[in-house]
N, C-alpha and C positions, 0 to 999 in steps of 0.2 A: 503493499500499499504507500504511497508518495505519502509524504510529509508533510502537514500542515502544519500552520503557525498561526498564533495571536500579536498583533501588532499595536504599543502604543509608542508615541510619539512624544518627549520631552523636548520644550525649545525656551531658552535663553539669551536674550537677544540684547546686545551689548550697543547701544545705541548713539551713546556718543565719540566712537571709535569705529564703528561700522562693523566691528566683529562677532562670529558670531557661535555659541557652542549648546550643543546639544546632545540628548541621549539616548537613543530607540534600546525599546527593550520589549522580546519576540521570545513566543515558550516555540517550541518544535516541538513534534508528536506522533506518534502513529498509536496512540490509544489515550487511554482517560487512568493508566496504572503510569505509578509516579519514574515507571524502571524506565517508560516511552518516552518521558519526558525530556526538554533541556530546556535550560532556561541560557539564554544570551542579552548579555547588556552591553553595545557599544555606545563608546562619548568620544566627540564628535568635534573637531575644531574648524570654521569656515569648511565644510563637506567632506574634511578626511580627516577618518577614526584614526586617534593616537591610543585610542586601547580600547582593550576588550574584554568581557567578563563572561566565562564558559561553565554551566555547571558538569556539564563532562570535563572537561579543567581541571577544575576546581579553585583554578587560579586567575590572577588578570596576568594579560600576554600585551605588553605594545608594543608595536608599527612607527613610533616615532621618536624620535627623541624626548619629548614631553611627554612621550606616551612610555618609554620603557620607564623615564620616572616615576610617574605617577603608579606606574604595575608595580615599582619597585617597593614604594611604600605603602602600600595597600593592602600587598601581599603578605608585609609585617603585621598589618595589622588584623589581627583574629577576629576581632567584633565584625569589621568590616566585611570580613569573608563570608564571619555568619549569619550577615545580616542580606549577603547577594543571592549565596546557596540555600536561603530559607527562601527566597522566594520563587523556587522550583514547583516548591510545595503554595505557600499561601495565595501568588497570585497566577504562574498557570494552572493546576490543577483545577484550581477551583474554578477560574473562567470556561477550563476546557470543561468541566464539568456539566456549567452550563449551556456550553454550547452544542453539546452531543446532546444532552435532553432536550433542550428545542428541534433541533435537527430531525433527530429521530422519528418526534411524534407528529412531525407534515408527510405529507405526499402530496405526488400531483399525479392525477389519471393519466392513460396514455392515449395516445389514439393510432389507430391504424388507415396503412394507405394500400390499398391491394392489386399489384402491376403485372404485367406477362411484360418480358424482354427476350428478348433473340438471344441466345447460347451462342457463346464462342467458340463453342467445339461442344465433343464429347456423342454421346453416342442416342441421348433426347434431342427430339424433335423441339420442347419448349421450356421455357422457365419461368415461375413466376417468384413475381419478390413483394415478401411482407417487409412493409418498413412500418416499425413500432416508434413513436415522439414522441417527444415531452413527457417521460415519467420518473420518478421521483417516489419512491429511492431507486439504487444501482441496479440491486436485484429485481430477475424478470426471468421466466419460461416463454419461450411461445417453440409452439411445434404443428406439426400438420396433418391432418387428419383426410383420408381418401376415405371417401365410405364409411364413413363414423371413423375409420381404423386410425392409429394413428402411423404415421410412415416415421420409416429412420431410418433409410436409405435414401442417398444420392438428394443430403438433404445437407447443408452448412450455411455457416449466417456469422456476422462477426464478435465482435468483443458489444461491451457495452460501450459506447465513444462519449464521452463528455459533454456539454454543446459551452460548456465554461461559464454556466448562467443555474447550474445546479442540476438543471435535468440532463440527460440521457435520452440516446437513441440507438436502438440494433434494426439490424438488416439480417432475416430469414429468408434462403433462396432454395428452392425445389424446384430441380429439374424431372420432369416426369414425359410422357406419353400419353398424350390426350383419347380418352374412353367416352364415345357417347354413352351421355347420361350418366356422372357420376359423378362426384360433390368431391369434389374441393374445398377445403376451412383451414384457416389463420388461426390459433390457438393463442390465447396470451392470457398469462397468468401473471398476477404482481401485489405487491399486497392494499395497493390503494385500493382493488377491484374487491365488492362483494361477490362474485361470479367470475370464472373467466371469461375473456371479451373473445365470442368469434364471428371472425369475420369469412362469409363463405364466398368465392367466387361465380363468377358467373361465365360458364364456359359456351355460353352459347351464339359468338361469335367473337370471329380477334378482336381485341384492342382499334388495328390499325381500320378497322374495318366500320367496327363502335365509330371510331372517330368524322373519316367517310361516311357514313351516314347520316350522325351531326349534323357538316357542315350543310350533307346537301340537302337536308330536310328544312334546312335556317334554309336556305335560296332560295327554297320551291315557297317557302312561306314567304319570302318577303314578296317573292316573284307578282302571288296571289295575292296581295294586299294593294304593291304600286297598278297592279292592275284594274283592280274593283276601284282603287281613285279616280284614275283616265278615266273609266267608265263614268261612274257618280258624274264627273268634270265634264262630258260629251254631252249626258244628258241636261244639264240642267245647263248648258250655252244653247246646245238644240233649244227649248224651251223661250225662249229669248228670242229667237229670229223672226224677223217680220217677212216672209215669202209675198215681193212681187209678182202679180202676171206680166208677162210681159205679151205684145202683141203678133 
């Protein structure tokens, strides 16, 4: 699991001469267990890190000439080191526990898009893609049913992909040979759902043909509307004409 961190920023600005000193505290963690938490305090002067304390190292380390002096003096101060080490539990573990409990009590229901694509190769002429979007938490199960029976072969899936906004997406592919009258479904199971989300595929018409049909039907309807409007306009103009007999 990738590490996470909490961040708090303290800035003190000396406006008289324009110099800026600030300290950044952060907590790097893989779980709420104290052994999986690292507390880091970095002290900066004009964007340059002078000295850093890490709970994993257990002491201060200097990176600049002034920072080396600070580290040497602070490491002699047992009370300061004890205070910094205590932040791992007092500051980090406390806040991480709050964040974990807040995140785990929330969930977002996924939505499913079922589509067909042309496979690049293989022995099957067709491929269905079940794309599942915007779900949280990460753990999810996507499976295929064919006439009510679970399909286990010719199925490939991506890992859960993070969208960067706490949501995830996943894509499952099914290679298959179409059969007349069959029913294929994508089934999604997730903590946010009271029951599995089942999406059925309509194999009656290929997706490309459905698109062509929709475009053709739209064009036909538009043509009929324009023809009717022209006919009505013609009839109204005809009523307003005056016929003059000629000798």
